[in-house]
Each structure stands twice: as structure tokens, then as C-alpha cells.
N, C-alpha and C positions, 0 to 999 in steps of 0.2 A: 459960700457955696450957693449956687443958683438953684432955683426951684426944680429944674429938670433933674439935676444931679442928685438932689436930696430925695426926690421921689424914687429914683432907681435904687439908691442905697437903702431906703426904707423898705422897698419891695424885697430886696435880697435878705435883709434882716428878718422880715416877717416870714419869708420862705423857709429860712433855717429854723425859726422857732416853731412854726406849724408843721414843717416837715419832720421835726423831731417828736412831735406830740403823739404820733401813732405808735412809735416804739415805746414811749412812756406809758401809754394806755395798756399795751400788751404786757409790759413788765409789771404793771400794777395788778393785772388780773391773773398772770400765770408765771410759774417758775420756769427755769430753763428747760425742764423736762415736762412742761405743760401741765403741772399740777395747779389746781385753782387757788387763788389768793383772794382778792376782793372780787365781788360780783360786778357785772357791767353796770347795774343800777347804783351800786355803792360808789363806783368810780365817777359816774356822771353826777350824782348828787353831791359828793364831796368836792368835786371840781368846781361846781357853781357856788357852794357854800363858802369854801375857802377863798375863792376869788372875790366874792361879795364882801367878805370880812376884810380882805386886803385893801379894798378901796372904800371902806366904810367912812373914813374921815371926809372923803369927797362927797359921799352920799349925805352925811349929816349937814355939811355946809350948804348943799343945794337941794335939800329935801323938799322945799316949797315947790320946786318944778314938777313934782309928782301931782300937784293940784292945779297945774296950768293946762293950757290947751294941748300940751305935748304928751299928756299922761297916757293916752291910748297908744301912741306910737312908741313910747318907751316900753310899754308892756309887750307890744308886738315884737320889738327888737329883742327884748329879753327872752321871749318865747321862741322866736324863729332863729335868732342869731346866737342864742346861748343855750337855753335849756334843752330843746329838742335835739340839736346836734350832739350835745354833751352825752345824751343817752343813746342816740342812734349809732354813733361811731363805736363805742365799746361793745354794743350788742353785735354789730357787724363783724368786729374782730374776733368774735367767737366762731365765725364761719370763714373768714378771710384773713390772710396774712396782713401785717401792719403795712408792708410796702405796697401791696396790691390795693389796700384801702386808701393809701395816700395817692395812688395813681387815679383811682376812681374819683377822688376829690377834684380832679381837673375838669369835671363837668360844670363846676360853678360858673365860669365865665359865659358859657353858652346859655345857661338858664338866666344869668344876669342880663344878657342882651335881650332875650325874649321877654323878660319881665319889663325891662326899660321901654321896649318898643310897644308891646301889646297891652300892658297895664297902665304905664305912666305916659304913653303916647309920645315918647321921645323919638327923634330922628337920629339916624346914624349913617355915615357915608359908606360907600362901597369899600373903601380902604379899610374902615373899621370892621366891616363884616368879613372881609378877606382875612384880616389879621386874626380875628377870633376863630374863623374857620381853620386857618393853618395851625394855630395852636391846638385846637380841638382834635384835628386829624393827627397831629403829632402825638397827642396824649393817647388816642385810640391805638395808634401803631405801637406805641411803647407798651401798652397793655397786651395787645394781641401777640406781639413777638417777644414779650418778656420771657426769658428762659431761666429765671431764678426758680428755685423750688418753692412753690406756694403751698399753703395749707389745702388747697383745692378750690374749685369754683363753686359758688353757691348763689343761686338765683335770689334766695331770700336775703342773704347778706348784701348782694349787689343792690337789691331794691331798697334796703335800709340806707345805703350810701347815697343813692339817687334822691331819696326823700330828704336826706340831710343837706345835700347840695342845693335842692330847690328851696329849702328853708333859708340857707345862707343868701341865695340870690334875692329872695324877697326882702330879707332884712337889710342888706346893704343898699338896695334901692330906696327903702323907706328912710334910711338915714340920709341919703343924698337928697331926696325930694321933700321930706317932711320935717327933718330935724336940723335944718340949716341954722336955726336961731340959737342953738346951744352948742357948747364945746364938746369935743370928743371925750374928754374926761367925765363930763357930766352924763353924757349918753351911756358910757360904759358903766359907771358906778350905779346910776339910777336903774338902768335896765337889769343889771345883775341883782340889785336889791329886790326888785319886784318878783324875782324867781326864788327867793329864799323860802317862802312857805311851801312851794311845790317840792323843792329839794329836800327840805327837812322832813316833810311828810313821807317822801320816798325812803329816807333812811329809817324812819320809824316803822314803815311797812316792811322793809327788808329785815328788821330786827338785828340783834347781836351787835348793836352799836359799840358797846363797851369792849367787845372782843377786838374791834379794829385798833383800839389804842392800847390794849393789853398784849397784843400779839408780840412775841419775842422778835419776830422779823419785821422791823419797821420800814423796810425798803418800799413796800407797796404804798404806804402812806406818804413816804418821802417823794416817790415818783408822782403821786397824785397831787401833792402840794406844789411841786415844780410845774406840773401841768396847769394847775389853777392860777398860781401867781404870775408865772412867766407866759405860759401858753394861752391863758385866758385874759386875766386882768391887764397886764402890761401890753400884750399883743393887741387886744381890742382897742386900747387907747391909741396905739400906733396905727392900727388899721383904719379906725374912724378918721384920724388925721389924714391918712392917705386918700380916703374916699373924698373928703372935702377938698383936698388939694388937686387931685388928678382925675376924679370921677369914678363912678361905680364900676364901669367896664374895665378900666386899667387896674383899679384896686383889686378886683376879683381875679385878675391875671396872675396874682401871687400864687394861685393854685397850679399854674403851669410849671412853676419851679419846684413845687413840693415833691414830685417824683424823683427829681435829681437829688434832693436831700435824702429821700428814702433810700436811694441807691447807695449813697455814701454811707449811710448807717448800715446797710446790708453788707457792704464791703468791710466795714469795721468789725461786724460780727461774723465775718468769714463766709458770707453767702456768695454764691457764684454770680459774677458780673459778666454779662455777655455783650455782643455787638449791638444789641437793641438800645443800649444807652445813647447811641448816636442820634436817636430821635429827639433827644434833649435840645439839640441845636435847631431843629425844626420848630420846636415849641418856643424857644427864645426868639426866633424870627417872627413868630406870630405876635408875641408881646411887643416887639419893636414897632410893628405896624399899628397895633392898637394905641400905643403911646404916641406915635407920630400923628395919628388921626385926632387924638384928643389935645395935642399941643396947640 
């Protein structure tokens, strides 16, 4: 399999994993009739803690790197690419539907481009700009004309998602520009490890930790575990590999496909699916131009 094909397959796999994460967060926090289960802070903290434990053998093996020149960048990636979004997204889903949250996540590529150009002083061709622009417009149109039944629009919830996408954009550019000397598995494991104290402190602050594990309905914990192991630990390893192989802009384009996955989950759970899903093809066209520009 050539590098180009491998990049596309990895992109699609990541889109499915992360596109499914929003419904997992919702199911961890609410029952089908919207009764509360885990809090947003508990979901975020458990997600990071479980993910960090899942990759702990890698952390132990490469622990010395935390005392190398990379230490500050590993902490920044842990904070911006893991901890903050892990809390921001569940809090946003208290105000927005999971599918709408997934759509707003499509803002990552535009912020990634801005960070790459204005902070790291990288250049990009007109074709790359057009590709990101087309994909971004497609995402906006999908949001504007989406006719599914949403929980409602919230400026506060939207602001939380915008903040999370800006964090992701900064993180993936740091990985590309500052962490080329270490592997994606090392980045994932060590950056997650640096966020354990903050996550554990959050659980203590929330209280009732024992109730999480004594609750007769263990599905919220199961959903959070899947979210942590597959949606965080495994997905971050794959994503960091994609960044190194194809660049930050193309890697961030995975978020263009996330609304498509969210729509599929909506169809599975009997949500109304309208003609607005056609904008997915416009989004995919933008990804193609971004990939062609980076090839």
C-alpha cells in the first residue's frame, strides 16, 4: 500500500472513531429520556485517566523523555490536545446535540491553517487555501441548513466548541513543528501522562467517585472507557502518525468527515436525515484539494 492510499484510509478510520465520540459522550452523561448520569467533568476526567492508563507501558518505557528538551511541548500537547477539549466537549453537549457538536468540530482545519501561517510562519499555496475554504464553507452550509431536530442553539455551547477547536489547532501544529524527534506513540503516552494530576484532581473535586463504580447501570462507565481507549489513546496514536506523514492541515481535515459520521449515527438512532447531507460531497472536495496541495 502506497503512502497516499494509507493516508486516506487512516483519515477515514479516524473520522469514524472521532465522529462516534460525540454520541458516546452524550450517552455517558444522559439516559435516553435525558436524565443525568455522569457529569461533564467526570466524563472528561475519566476519559483522560483511562486513556493514560491504557498507554502506561509506553509511558514507563520512554519516561526519560519528560526530562528532555521536549518536556514543555509534551505538556502543551497534553493540555491543548487532550485535557481541555476532553472537558470542553462534554460541557458543550449540555447545550448542543451530539451531531451539531460534531459539525462545529469542522472548524479545526481553518484554525490549523491560521496557526500554521501566523504563528509558525509557514507558507501555503492558493490551492491549499481554496481547499480549506471549500471544506469550511461546506461545513458551514451543513450546519446552517441541517434540518435534524437539535437540542437548540446556544452561544455559550458554541463558544466552548470554538475554544476546543482552537486548542486542537494549536496542538497539532506543535506536534508537527516541535515534536518531530519522537514517535507518535511516545507523544500520545507522555502527553496523556502529564495530564493525570489535573484529571484526578477534578474527580476528587467532583466527589462521589465510589458511586461511579457502584452504580448498577455500568453503561456510562463503559461508554467513557470506549471513548478513552479507542477515541483517545488509539486515535491519538493514529492521528499523530497522520500528522507526521501528511502534515497538520491534511490531518486536521479529518474533522470535515466527522459530520458525515454524526449523520450516520443520527440515522441509526432514527433521527430525521434531510437533503442537507449533500454538502458532505462539497466537504470531501475540499479535503481532496488540501491533500493534492500537500502531496
